[in-house]
N, C-alpha and C positions, 0 to 999 in steps of 0.2 A: 504494500500500500504506500503510495507516494504522499507528498505533503498536501496535495489537493485531490483526494480521491473522488470518483463519481459514486454516488450513493443513492439507493432506493431505501426509504425508511417507511415501514408500514406498521399500522396500529390496529389490531383486532379489537372490536368493541361490541359489547352487547349490553344495552341499557346503561350506558356510561355517560349520559348527557351532562351530568354535573362534573365529571372528571375530565372529559375530553378536551375542553378548552385549555386547561392547564397543560395537558400532555402535548397538544399540538403547538402551543406557544413555546414550550421548552424545546421541542424538536427544531423549530425555526431558529431559536436562539443558539442552539448547539451548532447548527449548520453555518450560521453567521460567524460565530466565534471561531469555528474550525475552518472558515473560508472554503466551505464546500459549495462551489457554484454550480457544479453539475449534480443536480439532485432531483429526486421525485419523492413526494410525501403521499402516502396512500392510507386512506381510512377504510377498513373493512367493517361495514355495519352488518352485523350478523342477525338481521331480522329484529332489531330493537323495537320494543313496544312502548317505550317512553318517548320523550320529545327529542331524541337524538337527531332526527331529521332536521328539526328546527335549529338545533345547535350547529349542525353542519352548514346550513344555509347562512347562519350568522358568521361563522368562521370564514366562509368564502369571501366575505366582504373585505377581509384583511389579509388572508393567506391563500396561496395557490396550492391545491392538492387534488388528488384523484380519489374518487369514492367508488368502492366496490360494494354493492348492496345485495344482500340475500333477502328475498321476499319473505321467507320464513326463517326462524331460528334453526340453524343447522348444527350448531355446536362448535366448540373450540377447534377441533381438528379440521373441519371444513373451512373455518375462518382463516386458519394458518395456511392451508393449501391455496385458498383464493389469494391471500396476501403474497405468498411466494410466487404464484403464477403471474400476478400483476407486476411484481418487482422484477422478475426475470424479463418480462416484456419491455421494460424500460431500457434494457441494455447496459445499465450501470454495472460496474465491476464488483460493487459491494452491496450487500443487502442486510439491513438491520431491522429488528422489530423489538418493540416492548409492549406489554399488555396495556390496555387503555384504562386501567383502574386507578392510575395515579400512584401506585406503590413503588414505582421506579422513577428515577429522574433521567430523562433522555440525555441530559448533559453528560451523564456517566458513560455514554457511548465512547467518549474519549478513552476510557479505561480499556474497553474492548479493542479499540484501534491500536492503542499502545501495545497490547498483548500480542496481536497478530504481527505487528511490526517487529517487535523485539525477538519473537520466537519463530518468525517466518512461517506462520500458520495460515491455514485456509479458513478456520473457524475459531471463534472465541465465544465461550458460553459463560454467562454469569452464574455466580452462586451467592445466595443471600448470606451476608455476614451474620445477621441476627434476624430471624424471621419475625416480622411485625404483625403476627396474626394471633387469634385466640388459641387456647390450648387444644380445642377440638380440631381446628384446621391444621395445627402443627402435628397433632397425633396422626391424623389421616394422611398428611403429607409424608410423614416418616414411613408409614405402612406402604403407601404407594411407591415411594422411592425404592424401598427394599423389594417389593413385588415386581415392579417393572424391570429393575436391574437383574433380578433372578431369572425372570422369564425371557427377556430379550438379550441379556448378557452384557449390556453396556454399563460400565462403572463410571460414575461421576459424583462429585460432591453434592450436586443439586440438579438432578436430571430434569426437573420440572420447572426450573427458573424461566420466567417469561421475559428474558432479556438476552438476545443473542445477535451475533454478527457472522455473516457467511460471505465467502467469495461467491460470485455468480456461478463460476464453473463448478463449485461443489454442489450447488442446488441443481444445476443442469444434469448432473450425474445421477441424481436420485428422484428428480421431480415426477417422472412418469410412474414410479413405483409407490409413491406415498398413498396410504389408504387408511391410516389410523384415525379413529374417531375420538372426539373429546380429548381427554388427557393423554391418550395413547400416542398422539402425534409427536409429542416431545421426545420420549425415549426412542420412538421409531426413527425419527430424523437422525439422532445421534448414532444409533446402531448402524443405520445404512451408510452414513458418512464414514464411520470407522471401518466398516467392511470394504468400502471403496478405497481405503488407504489415505484419506485426507487427515492432515494433522489438526487436532483439536486441542485448544488450550482453555484453561479455566481462569476466571478473574473474579475476585470478590466484588460484591455490589452492596451498597446500602439499600435497605428495604424499609419502606415507610408504611404506617398504618393506613388502611382504607378509610377515607373521610366520608365519601358518599357512596350510595348504592349497596347492593348485596352481592356476595360471592355465590357462585353456582357450583363450585367444586365439591361441596359436601352434600349436594343433592343426590338422593339414592339412585335415581335414573341415570344421572351422569356417571356416578361411581360404577354401577353395574355395566353400563355401556363401555366404559373405559376398560374394565376387566375383560369383558368378552372381546373387546378390540385387541387387547394384548395377545390373547390366544389366537385370534385370526391372523395377526401379523406374524406371529411365530410359525404358524402353519404355512403361510405363504412363503416366508423366507426359507423355510426348510425344504420346500418342494422345488423352489426355483433358485438354485445356487448360481446359475449363469448370470443372474442380474448383477452380480458383483464382478463380472469380468472387466468392467469399465474402470480404468485407473486414472488418477489425476492427470498424468502426463498426456492422456488421450483426449482431454476435455479442453476446448477453446476457452479462453478467458472471457 
């Protein structure tokens, strides 16, 4: 990554009307401070039922960005896939995303950029220094971390952290195979990237309490769908080992 990289930054959002303005403003501030002139900002509205559409219209008066809208709520996995697809289409060499709940500061993308630069990596994933969630969500998070690591085999400090940076070529290598629903998408992405031989580094990230809105990760339907999604991804990857014949040196930037 050079001093002025081209970057596509996307934000998955579901009923985050009160959090979205702060997140989008900070992304623009980050791009200005980092002198990233070649950039695209993408909001993935995953069928929000609050006034997210109105907030997006208001933000358009002061910011330039692309909106990908799901007519109905499809879940976190579908939102990330839509965001990655849209980001790849921009042609920018780097793709970043952070969740739209305001629990990460987009300005900390600098940490991820520094990590890929210093370690010559294709991917930098955040891990939460101290998770700013209630005890129930932390407990479920630990259980999910262990389960997803055990089933898919990828080991990380925080497999589910919603703040990551990818080279475009790394996403091109796995884009067509991604199928994980809900929370399954996060460990699936990392597992597929690792099997393709891309270098992945980890960087600590501050994590902030959610101020507005409600979390969906502890919803029973979401948890069950995530678990069945893990099993589906494991079956698919075991059957089709040829999907990992693509190596980093064979992918255009």
